N, CA, C and O of each residue as an XYZ file, in Angstrom:
360
protein
N     200.314   -127.557     81.582
C     199.009   -128.067     81.966
C     199.195   -129.360     82.753
O     200.005   -130.214     82.392
N     198.452   -129.481     83.801
C     198.537   -130.683     84.635
C     197.988   -131.887     83.872
O     197.008   -131.778     83.135
N     198.636   -133.035     84.063
C     198.223   -134.242     83.351
C     196.826   -134.700     83.746
O     196.148   -135.351     82.952
N     196.381   -134.373     84.956
C     195.092   -134.858     85.415
C     193.941   -133.928     85.038
O     192.792   -134.206     85.381
N     194.220   -132.853     84.353
C     193.168   -131.902     83.974
C     192.337   -132.491     82.834
O     192.870   -133.075     81.891
N     191.014   -132.322     82.945
C     190.134   -132.798     81.882
C     190.346   -131.963     80.627
O     190.481   -130.742     80.708
N     190.375   -132.608     79.477
C     190.572   -131.903     78.215
C     189.258   -131.643     77.492
O     189.254   -131.014     76.434
N     188.139   -132.117     78.043
C     186.813   -131.859     77.472
C     186.741   -132.199     75.980
O     186.122   -131.476     75.199
N     187.370   -133.290     75.602
C     187.285   -133.737     74.215
C     188.325   -133.133     73.287
O     188.383   -133.502     72.114
N     189.147   -132.217     73.778
C     190.188   -131.600     72.954
C     191.504   -132.340     73.137
O     191.780   -132.874     74.211
N     192.312   -132.371     72.086
C     193.678   -132.849     72.213
C     194.478   -131.753     72.915
O     194.137   -130.576     72.796
N     195.520   -132.111     73.634
C     196.283   -131.115     74.384
C     196.832   -130.009     73.487
O     196.910   -128.855     73.907
N     197.215   -130.352     72.248
C     197.753   -129.320     71.338
C     196.666   -128.378     70.815
O     196.974   -127.352     70.209
N     195.408   -128.722     71.047
C     194.292   -127.869     70.623
C     193.750   -127.016     71.768
O     192.620   -126.532     71.707
N     194.556   -126.834     72.803
C     194.160   -126.009     73.943
C     195.170   -124.879     74.090
O     196.381   -125.094     74.039
N     194.644   -123.671     74.272
C     195.534   -122.545     74.554
C     195.008   -121.790     75.757
O     193.830   -121.887     76.100
N     195.888   -121.041     76.392
C     195.520   -120.280     77.578
C     195.427   -118.811     77.221
O     196.395   -118.208     76.758
N     194.244   -118.237     77.442
C     194.053   -116.802     77.260
C     194.420   -116.113     78.562
O     193.995   -116.536     79.637
N     195.204   -115.056     78.466
C     195.535   -114.274     79.646
C     194.971   -112.878     79.452
O     195.346   -112.165     78.522
N     194.061   -112.498     80.346
C     193.401   -111.202     80.252
C     194.201   -110.137     80.990
O     195.075   -110.450     81.799
N     193.891   -108.874     80.702
C     194.612   -107.752     81.300
C     194.549   -107.759     82.826
O     195.472   -107.276     83.482
N     193.477   -108.299     83.397
C     193.334   -108.319     84.855
C     194.091   -109.478     85.513
O     194.002   -109.675     86.725
N     194.847   -110.252     84.695
C     195.634   -111.349     85.220
C     194.924   -112.689     85.202
O     195.545   -113.721     85.457
N     193.625   -112.691     84.905
C     192.873   -113.940     84.838
C     193.341   -114.757     83.638
O     193.567   -114.207     82.560
N     193.484   -116.054     83.820
C     193.868   -116.960     82.738
C     192.755   -117.989     82.553
O     192.243   -118.546     83.524
N     192.391   -118.231     81.299
C     191.322   -119.173     80.984
C     191.835   -120.126     79.907
O     192.297   -119.688     78.853
N     191.753   -121.431     80.175
C     192.138   -122.417     79.175
C     190.972   -122.641     78.229
O     189.834   -122.826     78.658
N     191.270   -122.622     76.930
C     190.237   -122.743     75.903
C     190.623   -123.796     74.880
O     191.790   -123.929     74.513
N     189.626   -124.540     74.428
C     189.813   -125.436     73.308
C     189.622   -124.646     72.020
O     188.774   -123.757     71.949
N     190.408   -124.972     71.013
C     190.295   -124.292     69.726
C     189.214   -124.985     68.904
O     189.379   -126.131     68.486
N     188.105   -124.278     68.675
C     187.027   -124.818     67.846
C     187.414   -124.763     66.376
O     187.041   -125.642     65.599
N     188.159   -123.733     65.995
C     188.614   -123.642     64.619
C     188.971   -122.235     64.224
O     188.614   -121.264     64.890
N     189.691   -122.149     63.115
C     190.037   -120.878     62.478
C     189.202   -120.817     61.210
O     189.102   -121.801     60.477
N     188.598   -119.653     60.952
C     187.732   -119.530     59.787
C     187.872   -118.144     59.171
O     188.313   -117.196     59.820
N     187.482   -118.053     57.897
C     187.542   -116.794     57.162
C     186.185   -116.106     57.185
O     185.142   -116.747     57.058
N     186.220   -114.791     57.348
C     185.022   -113.954     57.240
C     185.507   -112.543     56.950
O     186.527   -112.111     57.487
N     184.786   -111.831     56.109
C     185.118   -110.438     55.803
C     186.555   -110.275     55.321
O     187.208   -109.274     55.617
N     187.041   -111.263     54.577
C     188.407   -111.255     54.026
C     189.492   -111.227     55.105
O     190.596   -110.740     54.860
N     189.185   -111.744     56.287
C     190.151   -111.857     57.383
C     190.000   -113.236     58.002
O     189.039   -113.956     57.731
N     190.976   -113.593     58.847
C     190.873   -114.841     59.586
C     190.451   -114.555     61.020
O     190.842   -113.553     61.618
N     189.638   -115.466     61.555
C     189.165   -115.383     62.930
C     189.347   -116.745     63.580
O     189.477   -117.761     62.897
N     189.354   -116.754     64.915
C     189.465   -118.007     65.646
C     188.331   -118.077     66.663
O     187.989   -117.085     67.307
N     187.758   -119.267     66.790
C     186.692   -119.507     67.769
C     187.262   -120.396     68.867
O     187.826   -121.457     68.600
N     187.104   -119.945     70.101
C     187.634   -120.655     71.260
C     186.515   -120.998     72.223
O     185.554   -120.243     72.372
N     186.647   -122.155     72.883
C     185.660   -122.616     73.856
C     186.339   -122.755     75.211
O     187.155   -123.658     75.400
N     186.010   -121.860     76.173
C     186.577   -122.023     77.519
C     186.193   -123.398     78.071
O     185.018   -123.765     78.079
N     187.187   -124.148     78.527
C     186.959   -125.530     78.953
C     185.900   -125.599     80.042
O     185.908   -124.814     80.991
N     184.998   -126.542     79.889
C     183.957   -126.766     80.866
C     182.748   -125.865     80.717
O     181.863   -125.869     81.573
N     182.698   -125.084     79.630
C     181.563   -124.193     79.398
C     181.014   -124.426     77.993
O     181.609   -125.146     77.192
N     179.891   -123.816     77.713
C     179.354   -123.830     76.351
C     179.613   -122.493     75.661
O     179.110   -122.258     74.563
N     180.395   -121.613     76.297
C     180.697   -120.300     75.742
C     181.604   -120.427     74.527
O     182.319   -121.416     74.367
N     181.560   -119.404     73.672
C     182.462   -119.315     72.525
C     183.020   -117.903     72.502
O     182.269   -116.928     72.528
N     184.343   -117.800     72.453
C     185.017   -116.515     72.299
C     185.520   -116.445     70.865
O     186.087   -117.412     70.354
N     185.315   -115.310     70.217
C     185.786   -115.141     68.844
C     186.730   -113.947     68.798
O     186.417   -112.869     69.304
N     187.893   -114.160     68.181
C     188.918   -113.131     68.045
C     189.396   -113.074     66.603
O     189.284   -114.044     65.854
N     189.931   -111.921     66.231
C     190.686   -111.840     64.992
C     191.929   -112.691     65.169
O     192.429   -112.836     66.285
N     192.431   -113.253     64.080
C     193.537   -114.203     64.167
C     194.537   -113.893     63.064
O     194.179   -113.822     61.889
N     195.795   -113.708     63.455
C     196.870   -113.519     62.479
C     197.998   -114.467     62.832
O     198.429   -114.550     63.982
N     198.469   -115.184     61.815
C     199.543   -116.153     62.018
C     200.735   -115.744     61.171
O     200.590   -115.379     60.005
N     201.926   -115.810     61.778
C     203.171   -115.469     61.088
C     204.226   -116.479     61.520
O     204.658   -116.471     62.673
N     204.641   -117.341     60.611
C     205.566   -118.431     60.917
C     204.977   -119.294     62.030
O     203.886   -119.838     61.864
N     205.669   -119.432     63.155
C     205.166   -120.255     64.263
C     204.448   -119.424     65.318
O     203.999   -119.967     66.328
N     204.334   -118.141     65.107
C     203.689   -117.247     66.056
C     202.279   -116.897     65.585
O     202.003   -116.890     64.385
N     201.395   -116.610     66.530
C     200.069   -116.126     66.164
C     199.663   -115.035     67.140
O     200.175   -114.948     68.256
N     198.733   -114.210     66.694
C     198.243   -113.115     67.514
C     196.722   -113.097     67.473
O     196.115   -113.230     66.411
N     196.116   -112.931     68.641
C     194.670   -112.780     68.725
C     194.363   -111.300     68.866
O     195.030   -110.583     69.612
N     193.341   -110.847     68.136
C     192.978   -109.433     68.173
C     191.518   -109.291     68.571
O     190.646   -109.974     68.035
N     191.262   -108.397     69.516
C     189.884   -108.108     69.904
C     189.126   -107.527     68.718
O     189.685   -106.766     67.928
N     187.866   -107.885     68.599
C     186.992   -107.305     67.573
C     186.231   -106.183     68.274
O     185.327   -106.443     69.069
N     186.596   -104.947     67.982
C     186.011   -103.808     68.696
C     184.835   -103.181     67.966
O     184.069   -102.427     68.566
N     184.680   -103.478     66.685
C     183.582   -102.918     65.904
C     182.360   -103.835     66.019
O     182.422   -105.005     65.642
N     181.254   -103.304     66.538
C     180.051   -104.119     66.757
C     179.519   -104.738     65.473
O     179.116   -105.901     65.471
N     179.510   -103.977     64.378
C     178.995   -104.488     63.104
C     179.865   -105.633     62.596
O     179.347   -106.650     62.134
N     181.192   -105.469     62.680
C     182.101   -106.540     62.277
C     181.857   -107.774     63.135
O     181.786   -108.888     62.615
N     181.727   -107.585     64.455
C     181.524   -108.712     65.359
C     180.249   -109.472     65.015
O     180.257   -110.702     64.974
N     179.158   -108.760     64.767
C     177.890   -109.410     64.425
C     178.013   -110.229     63.143
O     177.479   -111.336     63.061
N     178.709   -109.697     62.148
C     178.892   -110.431     60.886
C     179.753   -111.674     61.084
O     179.474   -112.727     60.511
N     180.792   -111.550     61.893
C     181.685   -112.683     62.148
C     180.949   -113.771     62.928
O     181.092   -114.955     62.621
N     180.170   -113.386     63.924
C     179.394   -114.363     64.688
C     178.408   -115.077     63.767
O     178.245   -116.294     63.862
N     177.751   -114.339     62.881
C     176.803   -114.956     61.941
C     177.521   -115.968     61.048
O     176.989   -117.047     60.786
N     178.712   -115.631     60.583
C     179.482   -116.564     59.740
C     179.886   -117.796     60.542
O     179.800   -118.915     60.035
N     180.326   -117.610     61.787
C     180.693   -118.740     62.628
C     179.490   -119.648     62.863
O     179.606   -120.870     62.769
N     178.334   -119.055     63.169
C     177.132   -119.854     63.404
C     176.742   -120.632     62.161
O     176.316   -121.782     62.260
N     176.881   -120.019     60.988
C     176.571   -120.698     59.735
C     177.511   -121.915     59.550
O     177.065   -122.998     59.170
N     178.790   -121.721     59.820
C     179.753   -122.814     59.693
C     179.483   -123.914     60.718
O     179.605   -125.099     60.408
N     179.113   -123.520     61.946
C     178.831   -124.503     62.990
C     177.626   -125.356     62.635
O     177.627   -126.561     62.888
N     176.608   -124.755     62.059
C     175.408   -125.497     61.657
C     175.740   -126.476     60.538
O     175.234   -127.598     60.519
N     176.606   -126.044     59.589
C     176.988   -126.911     58.471
C     177.719   -128.153     58.952
O     177.633   -129.202     58.312
N     178.451   -128.056     60.087
C     179.230   -129.191     60.594
C     178.383   -130.201     61.339
O     178.813   -131.338     61.531
N     177.199   -129.820     61.759
C     176.356   -130.724     62.560
C     175.741   -131.796     61.730
O     175.006   -132.635     62.250
């Protein structure tokens, strides 16, 4: 990451780059990892936007994996849990 890039309030270690199948790369701040439905999820904020991306999250030693949430019902429940947690932090 370039030193002159705005971090939008995130520490550099709290930013990761998502690389999509089409080759597009988006830098995101990590809003947090949270539990829902007996699994872990991660909420990411693409820098410079108010968007939130939510993925399944699995961590093993120093490695982690993001997983797409393909089930609509699961996604709706996870978003509701994230929104509940976000409101509690305000």
